[in-house]
C-alpha positions as CSV (number, residue, x, y, z in Angstrom):
1,M,-34.3,14.2,151.4
2,R,-35.4,9.8,151.8
3,R,-36.3,7.8,149.5
4,D,-40.1,8.0,148.5
5,G,-40.2,5.1,146.2
6,L,-42.8,1.4,146.1
7,I,-40.1,-1.0,147.5
8,V,-38.1,-2.2,144.8
9,G,-37.1,-5.8,145.4
10,G,-39.4,-7.7,147.0
11,L,-42.5,-6.0,146.0
12,F,-41.6,-6.0,142.4
13,A,-40.9,-9.2,142.0
14,L,-43.7,-10.0,143.4
15,G,-45.9,-7.6,141.6
16,F,-44.2,-8.8,138.4
17,A,-44.7,-12.6,139.5
18,I,-48.9,-11.8,140.4
19,L,-49.9,-10.0,136.9
20,G,-50.1,-13.1,134.3
21,G,-53.0,-13.5,137.2
22,I,-54.6,-10.2,137.0
23,Y,-53.6,-8.3,134.0
24,A,-56.8,-9.7,131.9
25,Y,-59.1,-8.5,134.7
26,G,-57.4,-5.3,135.0
27,T,-57.0,-4.3,131.8
28,G,-60.2,-5.1,130.0
29,A,-63.8,-3.5,130.4
30,L,-63.8,-2.3,133.7
31,S,-63.5,1.4,134.6
32,A,-62.8,3.0,138.4
33,Q,-66.6,4.6,136.3
34,S,-68.0,1.6,136.3
35,D,-66.4,-0.5,139.3
36,P,-68.6,-1.8,142.0
37,D,-66.5,-0.8,144.5
38,A,-66.0,2.7,143.5
39,V,-67.5,5.5,145.3
40,D,-66.9,9.0,144.8
41,T,-66.6,10.5,148.2
42,G,-67.2,14.0,147.1
43,G,-64.1,15.1,146.7
44,P,-62.0,17.4,147.4
45,Y,-60.4,16.4,143.6
46,M,-56.8,16.8,142.5
47,V,-57.1,17.9,139.0
48,I,-53.9,16.8,136.9
49,E,-53.6,18.4,133.7
50,V,-51.3,15.6,131.6
51,A,-49.0,16.5,128.6
52,P,-46.9,14.4,126.6
53,G,-43.0,13.7,126.1
54,A,-40.9,14.0,123.8
55,G,-42.1,10.8,121.9
56,G,-45.6,10.8,122.3
57,G,-47.7,9.6,125.3
58,A,-51.1,10.7,127.9
59,S,-52.8,14.4,126.9
60,G,-55.7,15.0,129.0
61,E,-57.0,15.3,132.2
62,I,-57.4,12.7,135.5
63,V,-59.3,14.1,138.3
64,I,-59.2,12.2,141.4
65,D,-61.4,12.0,144.8
66,L,-58.9,12.5,147.5
67,R,-60.2,10.1,150.6
68,E,-59.8,12.5,153.1
69,D,-62.0,10.3,155.0
70,A,-59.5,7.4,154.8
71,A,-56.2,9.1,155.4
72,P,-56.6,12.6,156.4
73,Q,-53.0,13.5,156.4
74,H,-51.9,12.0,153.3
75,A,-54.5,13.7,151.7
76,E,-53.9,17.1,152.8
77,R,-50.1,16.9,151.7
78,L,-51.6,16.5,148.3
79,I,-53.6,19.6,148.5
80,T,-50.4,21.0,149.7
81,L,-48.5,20.8,147.2
82,A,-50.6,21.4,144.7
83,E,-51.6,24.0,145.7
84,D,-48.1,25.5,146.1
85,G,-47.6,24.4,142.7
86,A,-44.8,21.6,143.6
87,Y,-46.0,19.5,141.6
88,D,-46.0,21.1,138.0
89,G,-44.3,19.7,135.5
90,V,-43.2,16.7,137.7
91,V,-42.7,13.4,135.4
92,F,-44.4,9.7,135.6
93,H,-40.9,8.2,136.0
94,R,-42.0,4.6,136.6
95,V,-44.6,2.5,135.1
96,I,-44.6,-0.7,134.8
97,E,-47.6,-2.0,132.3
98,G,-50.5,-3.8,134.1
99,F,-49.3,-2.4,137.8
100,M,-49.3,1.5,137.6
101,A,-47.7,4.6,136.9
102,Q,-45.5,6.7,139.5
103,T,-44.9,10.1,139.9
104,G,-45.0,13.0,142.4
105,D,-41.1,13.2,143.3
106,V,-40.9,17.0,143.8
107,Q,-37.4,17.4,144.3
108,F,-36.2,15.3,141.4
109,G,-39.0,14.8,139.0
110,R,-39.1,17.8,137.1
111,A,-39.3,18.0,133.3
112,D,-37.1,20.8,133.3
113,G,-34.3,19.3,134.9
114,D,-32.5,16.3,135.0
115,T,-34.8,13.9,135.7
116,A,-31.5,10.9,136.1
117,R,-32.3,10.8,140.0
118,A,-36.5,10.6,139.7
119,G,-38.2,8.4,142.2
120,M,-35.2,9.0,144.9
121,G,-36.5,12.2,146.1
122,G,-38.9,13.9,148.2
123,S,-40.3,17.2,148.8
124,D,-39.5,19.8,152.1
125,L,-42.1,18.4,154.1
126,P,-41.6,16.0,156.8
127,N,-42.8,12.2,156.2
128,L,-45.9,11.3,156.9
129,Q,-47.2,8.5,159.5
130,A,-49.0,5.7,157.7
131,E,-52.9,5.9,157.5
132,F,-53.1,1.9,155.9
133,S,-57.0,0.7,155.9
134,R,-58.9,-2.0,154.8
135,L,-59.5,0.0,150.8
136,P,-58.3,-1.9,148.7
137,F,-55.9,-1.4,145.3
138,Q,-58.3,-2.1,142.9
139,R,-57.5,-0.4,138.8
140,G,-57.5,4.1,139.2
141,V,-56.8,3.3,142.9
142,V,-54.0,6.4,144.1
143,G,-51.9,4.9,146.8
144,M,-48.3,6.5,148.5
145,A,-45.2,5.6,147.5
146,R,-42.8,4.7,150.4
147,S,-39.5,3.0,151.1
148,Q,-39.2,0.6,153.6
149,D,-40.1,2.2,156.3
150,P,-43.6,2.1,157.0
151,D,-43.8,6.0,158.4
152,S,-41.7,7.5,154.5
153,A,-44.3,8.6,152.4
154,N,-43.9,12.2,151.5
155,A,-44.3,13.2,148.0
156,Q,-45.0,10.4,145.6
157,F,-48.0,8.6,144.9
158,F,-48.8,5.8,142.3
159,I,-51.7,5.1,140.0
160,M,-53.3,1.6,140.1
161,F,-53.6,-0.1,136.0
162,A,-55.0,-3.0,137.9
163,P,-55.7,-4.8,141.0
164,A,-52.9,-5.6,143.2
165,P,-54.5,-7.2,146.1
166,H,-50.0,-7.7,148.2
167,L,-50.3,-3.8,148.2
168,D,-53.4,-4.3,150.8
169,G,-53.0,-2.8,153.8
170,Q,-49.3,-2.2,153.0
171,Y,-49.4,1.3,151.2
172,T,-51.7,4.0,152.4
173,V,-54.8,4.8,150.2
174,V,-55.3,8.4,149.3
175,G,-57.6,8.7,146.3
176,R,-58.9,6.8,143.2
177,V,-59.6,8.1,139.8
178,V,-63.5,9.0,139.2
179,E,-62.3,10.6,135.6
180,G,-59.6,10.4,133.2
181,M,-58.9,6.5,133.5
182,E,-58.1,7.0,129.7
183,V,-55.5,9.1,130.1
184,V,-53.9,7.3,132.5
185,D,-54.0,4.1,130.5
186,A,-52.4,6.2,127.9
187,I,-49.5,6.6,129.9
188,T,-45.4,6.3,128.2
189,R,-44.5,2.9,129.8
190,G,-41.0,2.1,131.1
191,D,-38.1,-0.4,130.4
192,P,-39.6,-3.8,132.3
193,A,-35.4,-4.5,132.4
194,R,-35.3,-0.9,134.2
195,N,-37.8,-1.0,137.1
196,G,-40.0,0.9,134.6
197,A,-38.0,3.6,134.5
198,V,-39.3,5.7,131.6
199,A,-36.8,7.1,129.2
200,Q,-39.1,9.7,127.7
201,P,-41.7,10.4,130.5
202,D,-45.1,12.2,130.3
203,R,-45.5,14.8,132.8
204,M,-47.6,16.6,135.1
205,E,-48.4,19.9,133.2
206,R,-50.8,21.3,136.4
207,V,-52.3,20.0,139.6
208,T,-54.7,22.1,141.4
209,I,-56.9,21.3,143.5
210,R,-61.4,21.0,142.8
211,R,-63.3,21.6,146.2
């Protein structure tokens, strides 16, 4: 398995540097439903039932409109893993206030196992070639996590709390939250000193596809 996470060094350094400027905008009155750039393409939809961690946290349903038009291979990968039940019980292992919540490590991120290596794994399926597009990383957008290699996305994905223009054209946009941003906002945050690692993470209890 190859690492399937957001680039830790330069990316997060840049991300933290610009958070001050985007935080007020990204966490204000705008939601995925009210953002004029948000377009519901009619699915397929990935439905995530979120359950809280041991310390309490998010609970409810997140509905993601998968962008088969912009990223067909990546959308199909999420559909495949969801329909196989691979995402069930996987935690939100890295959550950074004002930036994003990351999950999808089906190898090391299961809540019923040892999640110490969560963020380092992928799936049994091969990595995907990048499908970069002009879609911007706005609040509610879902992107595919990867390593330094642009063609290394596999299973992990992240949901934006706020706009992050420095990600535009660098990561594949695979979808957007069309329902449940209040659930996304409630996901337990991680420790900034540990790159957003979450001690008692919330989890994706069940993930299904609705067409």
